[in-house]
Backbone as CSV, one residue per row, in Angstrom:
resi,resn,N_x,N_y,N_z,CA_x,CA_y,CA_z,C_x,C_y,C_z
1,UNK,-39.724,-30.513,51.395,-39.014,-30.071,50.189,-38.861,-31.242,49.232
2,UNK,-39.241,-31.047,47.998,-39.216,-32.135,47.020,-37.811,-32.307,46.438
3,UNK,-37.500,-31.557,45.403,-36.218,-31.616,44.704,-35.909,-32.999,44.146
4,UNK,-36.950,-33.773,43.870,-36.761,-35.060,43.199,-36.613,-34.812,41.700
5,UNK,-36.211,-35.850,40.976,-36.080,-35.709,39.523,-37.425,-35.340,38.906
6,UNK,-38.489,-35.986,39.365,-39.819,-35.693,38.822,-40.242,-34.262,39.106
7,UNK,-39.975,-33.783,40.328,-40.366,-32.415,40.692,-39.580,-31.397,39.874
8,UNK,-38.311,-31.686,39.638,-37.477,-30.753,38.878,-37.913,-30.682,37.417
9,UNK,-38.335,-31.823,36.866,-38.826,-31.831,35.491,-40.174,-31.125,35.406
10,UNK,-41.048,-31.380,36.364,-42.344,-30.697,36.387,-42.136,-29.191,36.477
11,UNK,-41.217,-28.772,37.334,-40.932,-27.343,37.464,-40.419,-26.739,36.172
12,UNK,-39.533,-27.460,35.488,-39.001,-26.965,34.221,-40.102,-26.853,33.171
13,UNK,-41.022,-27.816,33.162,-42.136,-27.772,32.211,-43.039,-26.574,32.492
14,UNK,-43.299,-26.308,33.777,-44.150,-25.169,34.135,-43.456,-23.852,33.815
15,UNK,-42.143,-23.797,34.000,-41.395,-22.586,33.657,-41.477,-22.303,32.159
16,UNK,-41.349,-23.354,31.351,-41.426,-23.188,29.904,-42.834,-22.771,29.480
17,UNK,-43.844,-23.330,30.116,-45.217,-22.952,29.803,-45.474,-21.485,30.170
18,UNK,-44.895,-21.051,31.277,-45.051,-19.643,31.682,-44.447,-18.717,30.632
19,UNK,-43.254,-19.065,30.172,-42.600,-18.230,29.166,-43.385,-18.225,27.863
20,UNK,-43.902,-19.395,27.479,-44.691,-19.478,26.255,-45.959,-18.641,26.354
21,UNK,-46.501,-18.542,27.582,-47.718,-17.752,27.790,-47.420,-16.260,27.932
22,UNK,-46.134,-15.907,27.986,-45.753,-14.496,28.044,-45.812,-13.876,29.425
23,UNK,-45.671,-14.687,30.473,-45.730,-14.172,31.842,-44.337,-14.129,32.475
24,UNK,-44.033,-13.048,33.175,-42.890,-13.025,34.074,-43.352,-13.604,35.406
25,UNK,-42.398,-13.930,36.265,-42.764,-14.444,37.593,-43.585,-13.399,38.344
26,UNK,-43.192,-12.146,38.223,-43.914,-11.074,38.911,-45.345,-10.944,38.384
27,UNK,-45.516,-11.032,37.073,-46.851,-10.927,36.489,-47.717,-12.102,36.913
28,UNK,-47.106,-13.294,37.021,-47.867,-14.457,37.455,-48.296,-14.305,38.909
29,UNK,-47.423,-13.759,39.723,-47.742,-13.544,41.139,-49.008,-12.698,41.291
30,UNK,-49.148,-11.721,40.444,-50.296,-10.830,40.532,-51.604,-11.542,40.205
31,UNK,-51.506,-12.688,39.519,-52.708,-13.438,39.149,-53.013,-14.570,40.123
32,UNK,-52.066,-14.858,41.007,-52.217,-15.991,41.909,-52.273,-15.549,43.370
33,UNK,-52.546,-16.526,44.234,-52.656,-16.222,45.663,-51.393,-16.570,46.424
34,UNK,-50.291,-16.857,45.709,-49.049,-17.136,46.409,-47.911,-16.308,45.817
35,UNK,-46.782,-16.290,46.517,-45.711,-15.325,46.261,-44.779,-15.743,45.130
36,UNK,-43.943,-14.776,44.733,-42.920,-15.055,43.732,-41.964,-16.145,44.199
37,UNK,-41.627,-16.143,45.493,-40.700,-17.152,46.007,-41.304,-18.548,45.879
38,UNK,-42.608,-18.658,46.083,-43.266,-19.956,45.928,-43.246,-20.389,44.471
39,UNK,-43.508,-19.451,43.569,-43.452,-19.770,42.133,-42.057,-20.242,41.753
40,UNK,-41.039,-19.539,42.252,-39.658,-19.914,41.945,-39.318,-21.294,42.490
41,UNK,-39.788,-21.590,43.694,-39.528,-22.907,44.291,-40.196,-24.009,43.482
42,UNK,-41.399,-23.737,42.988,-42.092,-24.725,42.155,-41.312,-24.958,40.863
43,UNK,-40.862,-23.873,40.229,-40.173,-23.997,38.945,-38.780,-24.597,39.086
44,UNK,-38.207,-24.518,40.277,-36.897,-25.136,40.525,-37.020,-26.579,40.995
45,UNK,-38.255,-27.006,41.282,-38.465,-28.368,41.752,-38.336,-28.533,43.248
46,UNK,-38.197,-27.424,43.977,-38.082,-27.504,45.428,-39.440,-27.678,46.104
47,UNK,-40.515,-27.428,45.377,-41.861,-27.555,45.928,-42.795,-28.106,44.855
48,UNK,-43.617,-29.064,45.258,-44.630,-29.606,44.338,-45.939,-28.858,44.590
49,UNK,-46.523,-28.251,43.578,-47.763,-27.508,43.788,-48.920,-28.437,44.141
50,UNK,-49.838,-27.935,44.964,-51.045,-28.700,45.257,-51.882,-28.801,43.984
51,UNK,-52.864,-29.702,43.999,-53.726,-29.859,42.834,-54.450,-28.562,42.507
52,UNK,-54.867,-27.833,43.565,-55.573,-26.569,43.363,-54.654,-25.519,42.754
53,UNK,-53.442,-25.407,43.303,-52.493,-24.404,42.790,-52.080,-24.723,41.355
54,UNK,-51.827,-25.994,41.078,-51.437,-26.373,39.723,-52.574,-26.101,38.745
55,UNK,-53.796,-26.411,39.167,-54.945,-26.137,38.315,-55.075,-24.669,37.989
56,UNK,-54.805,-23.810,38.997,-54.881,-22.372,38.779,-53.798,-21.895,37.812
57,UNK,-52.601,-22.436,37.965,-51.490,-22.066,37.080,-51.809,-22.466,35.643
58,UNK,-52.255,-23.683,35.459,-52.535,-24.176,34.110,-53.700,-23.424,33.470
59,UNK,-54.659,-22.990,34.284,-55.772,-22.212,33.748,-55.277,-20.876,33.204
60,UNK,-54.352,-20.256,33.924,-53.785,-18.983,33.472,-53.005,-19.182,32.174
61,UNK,-52.301,-20.306,32.079,-51.519,-20.597,30.875,-52.394,-21.125,29.743
62,UNK,-53.654,-21.347,30.033,-54.612,-21.894,29.060,-54.182,-23.273,28.552
63,UNK,-53.683,-24.086,29.488,-53.311,-25.461,29.173,-54.515,-26.354,29.471
64,UNK,-54.993,-27.067,28.483,-56.183,-27.887,28.645,-55.967,-29.281,28.059
65,UNK,-56.984,-30.100,28.155,-56.979,-31.403,27.508,-55.934,-32.368,28.022
66,UNK,-55.363,-33.128,27.091,-54.427,-34.193,27.444,-53.179,-33.649,28.134
67,UNK,-52.706,-32.483,27.673,-51.510,-31.902,28.286,-51.768,-31.541,29.738
68,UNK,-52.915,-30.958,30.030,-53.279,-30.619,31.408,-53.343,-31.889,32.260
69,UNK,-53.983,-32.918,31.752,-54.113,-34.170,32.496,-52.743,-34.797,32.765
70,UNK,-51.856,-34.710,31.779,-50.510,-35.266,31.933,-49.767,-34.583,33.078
71,UNK,-49.863,-33.254,33.145,-49.165,-32.502,34.189,-49.798,-32.742,35.556
72,UNK,-51.108,-32.842,35.608,-51.795,-33.131,36.869,-51.361,-34.487,37.408
73,UNK,-51.293,-35.483,36.522,-50.853,-36.817,36.935,-49.396,-36.808,37.368
74,UNK,-48.562,-36.066,36.654,-47.139,-35.987,37.007,-46.954,-35.392,38.392
75,UNK,-47.771,-34.393,38.735,-47.648,-33.720,40.029,-48.006,-34.643,41.189
76,UNK,-48.888,-35.607,40.937,-49.333,-36.498,42.006,-48.197,-37.337,42.563
77,UNK,-47.205,-37.641,41.715,-46.095,-38.493,42.146,-44.761,-37.754,42.171
78,UNK,-44.813,-36.437,42.008,-43.569,-35.676,41.854,-42.711,-35.640,43.111
79,UNK,-43.304,-35.890,44.274,-42.516,-35.863,45.501,-41.930,-37.228,45.846
80,UNK,-42.145,-38.235,44.968,-41.622,-39.572,45.218,-40.196,-39.691,44.687
81,UNK,-39.258,-40.176,45.508,-37.862,-40.288,45.066,-37.691,-41.348,43.991
82,UNK,-36.672,-41.138,43.169,-36.318,-42.043,42.075,-37.498,-42.180,41.106
83,UNK,-37.165,-42.391,39.858,-38.186,-42.342,38.809,-37.881,-43.419,37.779
84,UNK,-38.747,-44.403,37.732,-38.590,-45.510,36.793,-39.775,-45.550,35.839
85,UNK,-39.492,-45.717,34.559,-40.544,-45.894,33.560,-40.171,-47.059,32.662
86,UNK,-41.189,-47.781,32.260,-41.002,-48.925,31.374,-41.821,-48.682,30.122
87,UNK,-41.228,-48.950,28.975,-41.946,-48.732,27.722,-41.021,-48.892,26.547
88,UNK,-41.341,-48.235,25.462,-40.520,-48.314,24.268,-39.208,-47.576,24.461
89,UNK,-38.175,-47.904,23.695,-36.902,-47.186,23.779,-37.107,-45.694,23.530
90,UNK,-36.373,-44.873,24.258,-36.515,-43.436,24.081,-37.808,-42.924,24.671
91,UNK,-38.102,-43.320,25.928,-39.329,-42.912,26.610,-39.433,-41.396,26.560
92,UNK,-40.471,-40.837,25.941,-40.535,-39.393,25.670,-40.309,-38.498,26.880
93,UNK,-40.998,-38.738,27.995,-40.885,-37.820,29.125,-39.511,-37.925,29.782
94,UNK,-38.962,-39.106,29.855,-37.628,-39.237,30.433,-36.571,-38.665,29.503
95,UNK,-36.767,-38.767,28.199,-35.831,-38.148,27.269,-35.858,-36.634,27.434
96,UNK,-37.034,-36.047,27.566,-37.149,-34.604,27.806,-36.474,-34.224,29.110
97,UNK,-36.629,-35.078,30.122,-36.002,-34.818,31.414,-34.481,-34.821,31.298
98,UNK,-33.948,-35.798,30.563,-32.497,-35.874,30.395,-31.967,-34.631,29.695
99,UNK,-32.669,-34.165,28.672,-32.256,-32.949,27.970,-32.223,-31.766,28.927
100,UNK,-33.232,-31.651,29.774,-33.294,-30.549,30.737,-32.153,-30.641,31.740
101,UNK,-31.906,-31.827,32.261,-30.838,-32.000,33.247,-29.461,-31.729,32.634
102,UNK,-29.267,-32.135,31.391,-27.982,-31.864,30.729,-27.767,-30.361,30.551
103,UNK,-28.827,-29.629,30.262,-28.705,-28.174,30.103,-28.374,-27.488,31.425
104,UNK,-28.871,-28.029,32.532,-28.687,-27.396,33.834,-27.423,-27.849,34.556
105,UNK,-26.861,-28.975,34.158,-25.734,-29.573,34.879,-24.476,-28.723,34.780
106,UNK,-23.658,-28.808,35.818,-22.336,-28.188,35.786,-21.274,-29.213,35.383
107,UNK,-21.551,-30.493,35.662,-20.655,-31.561,35.205,-21.474,-32.806,34.888
108,UNK,-21.097,-33.463,33.800,-21.714,-34.720,33.400,-20.619,-35.774,33.312
109,UNK,-20.856,-36.911,33.954,-19.931,-38.037,33.878,-20.671,-39.197,33.217
110,UNK,-20.117,-39.713,32.127,-20.761,-40.798,31.393,-19.835,-42.004,31.371
111,UNK,-20.261,-43.076,32.024,-19.537,-44.345,31.959,-20.203,-45.197,30.895
112,UNK,-19.491,-45.489,29.817,-20.075,-46.199,28.681,-19.309,-47.486,28.418
113,UNK,-20.007,-48.599,28.551,-19.371,-49.900,28.393,-19.675,-50.566,27.063
114,UNK,-20.743,-50.135,26.377,-21.151,-50.853,25.156,-21.173,-49.988,23.906
115,UNK,-21.270,-48.656,24.053,-21.273,-47.796,22.869,-20.701,-46.432,23.243
116,UNK,-20.412,-45.632,22.246,-19.889,-44.282,22.468,-20.940,-43.459,23.226
117,UNK,-20.536,-42.685,24.225,-21.497,-41.837,24.953,-22.308,-40.970,23.999
118,UNK,-23.588,-40.797,24.306,-24.479,-40.056,23.415,-23.980,-38.678,23.061
119,UNK,-23.385,-37.961,24.017,-22.914,-36.602,23.770,-21.701,-36.553,22.853
120,UNK,-21.103,-37.707,22.583,-19.933,-37.754,21.698,-20.231,-38.458,20.377
121,UNK,-21.453,-38.895,20.169,-21.772,-39.650,18.962,-21.899,-38.754,17.731
122,UNK,-21.486,-39.291,16.595,-21.757,-38.651,15.311,-23.152,-39.056,14.852
123,UNK,-23.663,-38.354,13.859,-25.005,-38.660,13.359,-25.074,-40.070,12.773
124,UNK,-24.059,-40.464,11.994,-24.092,-41.786,11.368,-23.981,-42.902,12.403
125,UNK,-23.170,-42.689,13.418,-23.040,-43.682,14.485,-24.373,-43.814,15.216
126,UNK,-24.977,-42.679,15.588,-26.257,-42.695,16.295,-27.337,-43.352,15.448
127,UNK,-27.333,-43.048,14.155,-28.334,-43.614,13.249,-28.230,-45.141,13.236
128,UNK,-27.019,-45.647,13.234,-26.817,-47.096,13.249,-27.300,-47.701,14.566
129,UNK,-26.994,-47.032,15.668,-27.422,-47.512,16.981,-28.945,-47.604,17.048
130,UNK,-29.624,-46.580,16.580,-31.087,-46.592,16.615,-31.658,-47.664,15.681
131,UNK,-31.070,-47.773,14.480,-31.597,-48.724,13.505,-31.456,-50.160,14.010
132,UNK,-30.304,-50.493,14.577,-30.083,-51.860,15.055,-30.725,-52.095,16.413
133,UNK,-31.179,-51.023,17.051,-31.813,-51.152,18.363,-33.312,-51.345,18.304
134,UNK,-33.839,-51.510,17.093,-35.259,-51.786,16.971,-36.156,-50.566,16.960
135,UNK,-35.593,-49.383,16.777,-36.398,-48.171,16.705,-37.158,-48.153,15.367
136,UNK,-38.455,-47.835,15.380,-39.203,-47.752,14.122,-38.533,-46.784,13.155
137,UNK,-38.418,-47.143,11.875,-37.715,-46.303,10.894,-38.196,-44.860,10.860
138,UNK,-39.493,-44.644,11.051,-40.030,-43.289,10.952,-39.619,-42.401,12.127
139,UNK,-39.069,-42.991,13.185,-38.665,-42.199,14.353,-37.160,-41.936,14.392
140,UNK,-36.404,-42.657,13.563,-34.947,-42.617,13.668,-34.381,-41.225,13.435
141,UNK,-34.777,-40.550,12.365,-34.190,-39.243,12.060,-34.527,-38.212,13.124
142,UNK,-35.729,-38.300,13.710,-36.081,-37.401,14.801,-35.162,-37.614,15.997
143,UNK,-34.906,-38.870,16.346,-34.046,-39.169,17.484,-32.595,-38.786,17.205
144,UNK,-32.154,-38.966,15.962,-30.797,-38.536,15.599,-30.665,-37.029,15.761
145,UNK,-31.664,-36.285,15.314,-31.631,-34.826,15.437,-31.595,-34.404,16.896
146,UNK,-32.351,-35.078,17.739,-32.351,-34.765,19.174,-30.974,-35.044,19.766
147,UNK,-30.394,-36.177,19.394,-29.069,-36.525,19.927,-28.008,-35.528,19.471
148,UNK,-28.091,-35.075,18.241,-27.130,-34.083,17.764,-27.340,-32.748,18.498
149,UNK,-28.594,-32.414,18.772,-28.873,-31.190,19.518,-28.338,-31.236,20.931
150,UNK,-28.330,-32.425,21.530,-27.819,-32.570,22.892,-26.353,-32.157,22.985
151,UNK,-25.598,-32.319,21.903,-24.156,-32.041,21.937,-23.844,-30.573,22.167
152,UNK,-24.840,-29.692,21.994,-24.603,-28.258,22.156,-24.179,-27.887,23.571
153,UNK,-24.508,-28.717,24.549,-24.104,-28.392,25.927,-22.591,-28.419,26.086
154,UNK,-21.908,-29.085,25.151,-20.447,-29.176,25.215,-19.756,-27.996,24.547
155,UNK,-20.462,-27.282,23.673,-19.818,-26.236,22.876,-20.459,-24.862,23.033
156,UNK,-21.475,-24.727,23.867,-22.125,-23.431,24.057,-21.190,-22.476,24.790
157,UNK,-21.612,-21.232,24.962,-20.759,-20.194,25.554,-20.246,-20.587,26.935
158,UNK,-21.103,-21.135,27.769,-20.683,-21.626,29.092,-20.940,-23.127,29.123
159,UNK,-20.020,-23.902,28.563,-20.270,-25.332,28.390,-20.192,-26.119,29.690
160,UNK,-20.854,-27.260,29.708,-20.783,-28.156,30.847,-19.444,-28.882,30.824
161,UNK,-18.916,-29.211,31.986,-17.731,-30.059,32.064,-18.179,-31.497,31.829
162,UNK,-17.491,-32.185,30.942,-17.900,-33.537,30.560,-16.740,-34.494,30.714
163,UNK,-16.977,-35.567,31.455,-15.984,-36.616,31.650,-16.569,-37.916,31.121
164,UNK,-15.912,-38.500,30.128,-16.388,-39.746,29.524,-15.415,-40.870,29.834
165,UNK,-15.927,-41.936,30.438,-15.172,-43.168,30.605,-15.675,-44.144,29.534
166,UNK,-14.794,-44.534,28.637,-15.197,-45.404,27.528,-14.423,-46.713,27.616
167,UNK,-15.152,-47.830,27.671,-14.489,-49.125,27.688,-13.817,-49.373,26.337
168,UNK,-12.671,-50.014,26.362,-11.935,-50.257,25.114,-12.751,-51.072,24.119
169,UNK,-13.664,-51.900,24.612,-14.507,-52.691,23.716,-15.337,-51.797,22.803
170,UNK,-15.703,-50.618,23.283,-16.481,-49.667,22.485,-15.672,-49.216,21.273
171,UNK,-14.372,-49.019,21.464,-13.503,-48.561,20.378,-13.285,-49.658,19.348
172,UNK,-13.341,-50.881,19.798,-13.034,-52.009,18.921,-14.244,-52.438,18.085
173,UNK,-15.439,-52.111,18.563,-16.659,-52.544,17.867,-16.960,-51.590,16.714
174,UNK,-16.874,-52.026,15.440,-17.030,-51.131,14.289,-18.498,-50.859,13.956
175,UNK,-19.157,-50.117,14.806,-20.572,-49.790,14.598,-20.736,-49.019,13.287
176,UNK,-21.575,-49.530,12.383,-21.809,-48.861,11.107,-20.768,-49.164,10.051
177,UNK,-19.770,-49.976,10.381,-18.709,-50.279,9.426,-17.477,-49.425,9.663
178,UNK,-16.406,-49.724,8.939,-15.117,-49.071,9.152,-15.176,-47.564,8.941
179,UNK,-15.845,-47.121,7.893,-15.874,-45.686,7.581,-16.619,-44.892,8.652
180,UNK,-17.776,-45.385,9.070,-18.552,-44.700,10.108,-17.786,-44.686,11.424
181,UNK,-17.167,-45.811,11.747,-16.455,-45.889,13.018,-15.209,-45.015,13.008
182,UNK,-14.518,-44.962,11.886,-13.343,-44.097,11.790,-13.732,-42.642,12.004
183,UNK,-14.818,-42.224,11.385,-15.306,-40.851,11.564,-15.690,-40.607,13.020
184,UNK,-16.265,-41.635,13.658,-16.643,-41.504,15.063,-15.411,-41.325,15.952
185,UNK,-14.372,-42.084,15.699,-13.155,-41.963,16.511,-12.496,-40.605,16.305
186,UNK,-12.512,-40.100,15.060,-11.980,-38.755,14.816,-12.750,-37.714,15.632
187,UNK,-14.054,-37.901,15.689,-14.880,-36.943,16.426,-14.574,-36.984,17.922
188,UNK,-14.366,-38.168,18.466,-14.013,-38.269,19.885,-12.706,-37.523,20.155
189,UNK,-11.721,-37.724,19.287,-10.436,-37.039,19.466,-10.597,-35.527,19.360
190,UNK,-11.424,-35.079,18.423,-11.665,-33.645,18.255,-12.328,-33.053,19.493
191,UNK,-13.338,-33.730,20.018,-14.029,-33.235,21.208,-13.116,-33.284,22.422
192,UNK,-12.222,-34.260,22.442,-11.293,-34.370,23.559,-10.311,-33.216,23.628
193,UNK,-10.178,-32.456,22.545,-9.304,-31.279,22.551,-9.940,-30.090,23.257
194,UNK,-11.234,-30.138,23.497,-11.909,-29.045,24.204,-11.498,-29.036,25.665
195,UNK,-11.367,-27.853,26.233,-10.931,-27.734,27.623,-11.916,-28.358,28.612
196,UNK,-13.193,-28.406,28.239,-14.221,-28.901,29.163,-14.546,-30.381,28.977
197,UNK,-13.840,-31.041,28.052,-14.124,-32.449,27.771,-12.907,-33.312,28.086
198,UNK,-13.108,-34.324,28.904,-12.060,-35.284,29.230,-12.535,-36.671,28.807
199,UNK,-11.700,-37.380,28.082,-12.027,-38.739,27.647,-10.972,-39.679,28.204
200,UNK,-11.417,-40.675,28.986,-10.507,-41.662,29.544,-11.008,-43.059,29.166
201,UNK,-10.099,-43.873,28.689,-10.440,-45.220,28.242,-10.149,-46.224,29.354
202,UNK,-11.085,-47.167,29.522,-10.879,-48.293,30.440,-10.328,-49.444,29.601
203,UNK,-9.006,-49.702,29.675,-8.372,-50.662,28.758,-8.646,-52.116,29.142
204,UNK,-8.529,-52.997,28.159,-8.706,-54.422,28.404,-7.756,-54.915,29.494
205,UNK,-6.545,-54.374,29.487,-5.538,-54.847,30.438,-5.920,-54.564,31.889
206,UNK,-6.926,-53.702,32.080,-7.394,-53.425,33.441,-8.080,-54.646,34.035
207,UNK,-8.595,-55.512,33.163,-9.303,-56.694,33.658,-10.622,-56.297,34.299
208,UNK,-11.007,-57.018,35.336,-12.230,-56.678,36.058,-12.037,-55.346,36.772
209,UNK,-13.092,-54.510,36.750,-12.981,-53.216,37.436,-14.336,-52.824,38.012
210,UNK,-14.338,-51.867,38.879,-15.524,-51.498,39.628,-16.640,-50.933,38.754
211,UNK,-16.281,-50.468,37.546,-17.293,-49.885,36.676,-18.046,-50.889,35.828
212,UNK,-17.718,-52.176,35.962,-18.312,-53.184,35.083,-19.775,-53.485,35.370
213,UNK,-20.311,-52.970,36.453,-21.699,-53.278,36.799,-22.694,-52.680,35.815
214,UNK,-22.287,-51.661,35.072,-23.209,-51.115,34.086,-22.946,-49.670,33.733
215,UNK,-23.381,-49.286,32.533,-23.235,-47.895,32.082,-24.191,-46.990,32.861
216,UNK,-23.819,-45.731,32.986,-24.690,-44.761,33.638,-24.226,-43.355,33.302
217,UNK,-25.098,-42.396,33.564,-24.761,-40.980,33.431,-24.980,-40.321,34.783
218,UNK,-23.970,-39.639,35.278,-24.052,-38.886,36.525,-24.099,-37.405,36.181
219,UNK,-25.135,-36.731,36.655,-25.297,-35.300,36.389,-25.176,-34.537,37.699
220,UNK,-24.265,-33.566,37.735,-24.037,-32.765,38.936,-24.464,-31.325,38.682
221,UNK,-24.976,-30.668,39.732,-25.555,-29.342,39.594,-24.982,-28.393,40.641
222,UNK,-25.049,-27.095,40.342,-24.495,-26.087,41.248,-25.298,-25.973,42.531
223,UNK,-26.632,-26.033,42.438,-27.472,-25.770,43.603,-28.487,-26.874,43.849
224,UNK,-28.200,-28.065,43.391,-29.122,-29.183,43.591,-28.328,-30.475,43.710
225,UNK,-28.962,-31.487,44.264,-28.308,-32.776,44.418,-28.072,-33.435,43.066
226,UNK,-27.068,-34.293,42.980,-26.797,-34.987,41.715,-27.899,-35.974,41.375
227,UNK,-27.971,-36.316,40.103,-28.929,-37.290,39.588,-28.175,-38.302,38.738
228,UNK,-28.558,-39.550,38.841,-27.968,-40.609,38.019,-29.035,-41.127,37.059
229,UNK,-28.670,-41.266,35.789,-29.597,-41.798,34.789,-29.118,-43.160,34.333
230,UNK,-30.029,-44.131,34.392,-29.780,-45.487,33.915,-30.767,-45.778,32.800
231,UNK,-30.298,-46.381,31.720,-31.192,-46.668,30.606,-30.941,-48.069,30.079
232,UNK,-32.030,-48.787,29.865,-31.967,-50.128,29.300,-32.904,-50.188,28.097
233,UNK,-33.042,-51.354,27.528,-33.796,-51.455,26.272,-35.237,-50.975,26.410
234,UNK,-35.921,-51.360,27.488,-37.314,-50.987,27.638,-37.601,-50.297,28.965
235,UNK,-36.602,-49.694,29.553,-36.831,-48.978,30.807,-35.802,-47.873,30.981
236,UNK,-36.183,-46.883,31.742,-35.274,-45.804,32.091,-35.482,-45.451,33.549
237,UNK,-34.424,-45.017,34.210,-34.533,-44.692,35.631,-33.654,-43.510,35.981
238,UNK,-34.197,-42.596,36.777,-33.432,-41.519,37.388,-33.342,-41.792,38.882
239,UNK,-32.123,-41.795,39.407,-31.911,-41.924,40.848,-31.599,-40.539,41.394
240,UNK,-32.314,-40.111,42.438,-32.095,-38.765,42.964,-31.872,-38.720,44.465
241,UNK,-31.969,-39.860,45.159,-31.720,-39.877,46.599,-30.226,-39.991,46.859
242,UNK,-29.740,-39.228,47.823,-28.314,-39.223,48.139,-27.793,-40.623,48.428
243,UNK,-28.603,-41.420,49.127,-28.175,-42.771,49.466,-27.888,-43.597,48.220
244,UNK,-28.569,-43.274,47.126,-28.384,-44.016,45.879,-27.312,-43.414,44.984
245,UNK,-27.147,-42.095,45.006,-26.221,-41.445,44.070,-24.792,-41.347,44.604
246,UNK,-24.624,-41.414,45.927,-23.289,-41.251,46.508,-22.292,-42.266,45.954
247,UNK,-22.741,-43.501,45.808,-21.840,-44.537,45.305,-21.352,-44.249,43.895
248,UNK,-22.196,-43.631,43.077,-21.805,-43.291,41.712,-20.776,-42.147,41.717
249,UNK,-20.941,-41.223,42.644,-19.963,-40.130,42.765,-18.605,-40.679,43.191
250,UNK,-18.612,-41.617,44.127,-17.364,-42.230,44.578,-16.734,-43.063,43.464
251,UNK,-17.583,-43.706,42.658,-17.096,-44.511,41.540,-16.312,-43.657,40.552
252,UNK,-16.769,-42.428,40.334,-16.071,-41.527,39.415,-14.635,-41.304,39.849
253,UNK,-14.442,-41.050,41.129,-13.086,-40.812,41.649,-12.200,-42.039,41.467
254,UNK,-12.761,-43.215,41.685,-11.988,-44.447,41.532,-11.590,-44.676,40.078
255,UNK,-12.539,-44.470,39.164,-12.253,-44.707,37.751,-11.244,-43.706,37.194
256,UNK,-11.233,-42.489,37.741,-10.244,-41.505,37.264,-8.828,-42.027,37.419
257,UNK,-8.591,-42.799,38.483,-7.246,-43.327,38.737,-7.004,-44.653,38.019
258,UNK,-8.047,-45.433,37.767,-7.876,-46.750,37.150,-7.815,-46.678,35.623
259,UNK,-8.522,-45.721,35.034,-8.548,-45.603,33.580,-7.238,-45.017,33.063
260,UNK,-6.979,-45.179,31.769,-5.838,-44.503,31.148,-6.027,-42.999,31.285
261,UNK,-4.940,-42.247,31.401,-5.096,-40.797,31.476,-5.492,-40.265,30.087
262,UNK,-5.725,-38.971,30.018,-6.240,-38.371,28.787,-5.314,-38.610,27.601
263,UNK,-4.011,-38.405,27.794,-3.059,-38.582,26.686,-2.949,-40.041,26.259
264,UNK,-2.894,-40.937,27.228,-2.818,-42.359,26.906,-4.087,-42.818,26.185
265,UNK,-5.220,-42.277,26.619,-6.497,-42.631,25.995,-6.534,-42.172,24.546
266,UNK,-6.089,-40.941,24.309,-6.069,-40.422,22.937,-5.145,-41.263,22.058
267,UNK,-4.022,-41.688,22.610,-3.090,-42.520,21.844,-3.732,-43.849,21.470
268,UNK,-4.471,-44.449,22.398,-5.132,-45.722,22.112,-6.235,-45.531,21.062
269,UNK,-6.979,-44.462,21.177,-8.037,-44.180,20.192,-7.423,-44.001,18.805
270,UNK,-6.306,-43.286,18.737,-5.629,-43.083,17.447,-5.163,-44.403,16.854
271,UNK,-4.740,-45.331,17.702,-4.277,-46.625,17.187,-5.428,-47.384,16.522
272,UNK,-6.611,-47.299,17.105,-7.779,-47.933,16.483,-8.172,-47.197,15.210
273,UNK,-8.041,-45.877,15.223,-8.347,-45.089,14.024,-7.364,-45.427,12.900
274,UNK,-6.092,-45.540,13.214,-5.103,-45.901,12.201,-5.412,-47.270,11.596
275,UNK,-5.854,-48.188,12.436,-6.180,-49.519,11.934,-7.372,-49.459,10.971
276,UNK,-8.386,-48.676,11.311,-9.552,-48.550,10.444,-9.212,-47.860,9.123
277,UNK,-8.378,-46.831,9.198,-8.001,-46.094,7.984,-7.101,-46.926,7.089
278,UNK,-6.442,-47.912,7.669,-5.545,-48.746,6.868,-6.233,-49.896,6.177
279,UNK,-7.522,-50.098,6.486,-8.238,-51.221,5.872,-8.590,-50.931,4.412
């Protein structure tokens, strides 16, 4: 059984291709030599299709050329745990994977030590982050639009539960200037009023704490193992083995008690907002 991050992304891609081709699972079964349950397992990431089976599926979907080759190559390593890629910021396939995992998650925990969590960013804040992060100018607006689209998981009909741990240094750093940062803090407070969103600040007075090793996103699912996403300037990594993700789950419980509670956090955020508005 696979159920790795790569297998789950491959399955999601094949499911989307099936829908685009206009096939139900039952209709696809009639064209293939394996059962509906096997198709479902492939699309859920519980099974990696053989090269022959994948080739047959892609032929039915009329997927050819570079896209076909990309999926064939992805399948070769889909049963390997953990997924690391190195390249330019915003690695396309890992970004697509993160979007898929956020849509499927039942809870997302974001520990952010250097900037506002992506799901809570305003467009102007995100634009500044991308611009100062060395992103080519022609790609910035596309990435801003993607980041704004990601926020829908917090406000859709059945929203994901979101817990954000934000280091106080993030609140103090005026990304984009006073006006942009003030608007960003207002947005955090507004989102914090949602029943499914909890924002807790890690204050300076806490000193050294267990979360200082680095920012991360923990994604939890109803019927699958959790996944941890780590992102750096030129690399991205998904951890999907229990031995690797368990520590991050335990870290969440510890930080819940060490961070300021929701009301105290909102009060601290308001104090920074008042300071910015008074300038």
